[in-house]
N, C-alpha and C positions, 0 to 999 in steps of 0.2 A: 562671845567671851567678854566678861566685864573688864573694866580698866584695872581693878584690883587683881583679877586673875592674871592679866597680862603682866602686871608689875611683878607678881609673885613668880612668874616664869622667867622674866628677864633678869631679876636681881641675882639669882644663883649663878646664872651664866656670867654676868659681869664680875661677880666675886671670883669665879674660876679663872676668867681671863686676866684679872688683876693679879691673881696668885701666880699664874704662868708668867706674865709679863715681868713682875718683880723678881721671880725666881731666875728666869733666863737672863735678863738684862741688867739686874742689879746685884742680886745675891751671888750668883755664880762668878762674876768677875771679881767680887770682893773676896770670895773664898780662895780663888786662884791667886790673887795678888797678895793676900795677907797670910793665909794659913798653909798653903801647899809649898813643898820644896820645888824649885825650878824644874827639876827633871820630871815632876808629876803633872805639871801644868797642862801640857798638850794632851795627855791622856784624858783628863777631865774635860778639856776643851772639845776633844773629839766626841765624847759622850753627850755633851751639850748640843753639838751640831746634829748628832743623830736624833736626839729628842726633838730638836727644832724641826727637822725634816718630817718626822712623824706627825707633829702637830700641824705642820703646813698641809700635809696630805689629808688630814682630817678636818681641815677648815671648810666650813660650808661655802659652796659656791666656787671654791678654787679648783682649777683644772691645770694639770701640768702643761698641757698644750698652750695655755695662755702665755707661757714664758718665751715662746718662739716669736711673739709679736715684736716687730721692729728689727729683726735680724738683717733684713735687706734695706734698712733705712737708717743706718748709723750716721750720727751727726759727726762727720769727720773733722769739721772745723773746731767743734768743741773738744774733740778728742786730741787734736793736734795742740790746741791751747793748753790742755791739761798736761800733755807730754812735755811741752816746753817749760811749763811752770815747775813740774817735778824735777826736771833736769837742772834748771837754774837754781832752785831752792836747795836741792841736795848738794850741788857743787859748792855753793856758798857755805852751807852748814859744815860740810866735811872739811873744807879748807880752813874754817875758823876753829873747829873743835877737834878734828882728828885727821890732819892732812896725811899722816903716814898710812892711813887706811883707805885712801882714795883708790878705787878700782882694785882693791886688795884681792878679791876672789878671782877677778880676771887675770891678774898678774901671777898669782900663786896656785890657783886651783881652777883653771878654765873649764876642766871637765865637770867640776861641781856646778859651775855657773850654768853650763848647758843643761844639767839635770834640773836645776832650779827653774830655768826658763821653760822646760818641758812640763814639769809637774806642778809648779806653783799655780798656774791658772786653773788646773783641774782640782787639785787637792786642797787649795787654800782659798783662792779668789771666788770660785764658784760656790762652795758651801757657805762661805761668809755672806755672799750676796743673797743666797737663799734665805738665810736667817734674818739678816738685817734689812732686807728690802721686802720681798713678798710676804714673809711671815709677819714682819713688823706692821706693814701697812694693811694687809688683807685680813689677818686674824685679829689684830688689835686696833684696827682703824676706828672702831666705835669708842675707844677709850681716849683717842688722841684729841688734842686741841684743834685750833683752826689749821687749814692746810699749810700756811707759811710756818706756823710754830711747829707743826708736825715734822717738817723738813729739818728744822733746827734741832728739835728733840732727837730725831733719828741720828743726826750727825753727832750729837752729844753722847748718845747711847753707844754708837759705834766707837767713838773715842774712848769712852769709859771701859769698853771691852778690852782695851789695851792697857788698862791700869797696871797689869802685872809687870810691865816693863819699867814702871816708875821713872818715866822720862818725859820732860815737857816737850821735847822735840817730837817724840812719838805721839803724844797727846794732841799737839797742834796739827801735825800732818794728817793724822787720822780723822780729826774733826773736819778739816778742809776737804779731804778726800770723801768723807761721808756725805758732805753737802753735795758734792758733784755727783756721786753715785746715786744718792737719793733723788736728785733732780732728774737724772737720766731715767730712773725707774718710774718715779711717781708722776713727774710732770710731763716727760716725753713718752711715758708708757713704753719703755724700751729696756727690758731686762738684759738682752744680749749686749746692749751698749754699756750698761753698768758693769757687767762682768768683764767685758773687753777693757774698759777703762781701768778697772781695779787690777786686772792682770798686767796691763802695760805699766801702771804706776809701780806695782810691786816688783816687777822684774827690773825696772830701771833703778829702783832703790838698791837692789842687790848688786846690780852692775856697778853703780857708782861707789858703793861701799857703805851705804846706810844700813846694811844688814847688821852692822855691829850694834845698832840700837834696837834691833828686832830679834836678837838672839838671847834665848833664855839663859844661856850660860854666862851672860854678862850682866844679869839682873842684880842690882844692889838695892835692897830695901832700905828705906830711910829710918828704920827702927830695929 
């Protein structure tokens, strides 16, 4: 096969990958943040997640069994550090911005908190990690810059996915969390660890009261 023929085969695929990448990670968050009413956001988000899983399944070279790698080799030191950082930052933010909402769900709806702790890891953390880690790095890896910049871009894209909340606290926390989860998946090759860390961080946020910033009913658009 000549170089020209190879180029002609590669270019359409790159165009398709760029279209998917921009649609999933840029256009969809903008549509949810700008055009959809808050009560419709999660319906569209669910559809995006389903589409992402389908694309991941169709990614050449990807096998679901790969995601089990690292399950018995969790970096507990890193995970404990993340846990401490989430608790400390959340307590400070809540004390300064919404002290009345500290541990609100625990105080008023402990049964709801139990449900969140059970279902958040499965219904939210896991699908988010599938889309923003394996799909991002495996399917769109050839589009990404250098490995270090790819981690930063992944965190930025993950933060941008939360644009619909229109809150700098959410943007900052999801960027930092995205860096940690991306490092666990891409650098330590440990998807179970990324999911575990995401689940722990999310559940702690709801425990401490940060859920007020991640609740679509509280969304106030700046326009």
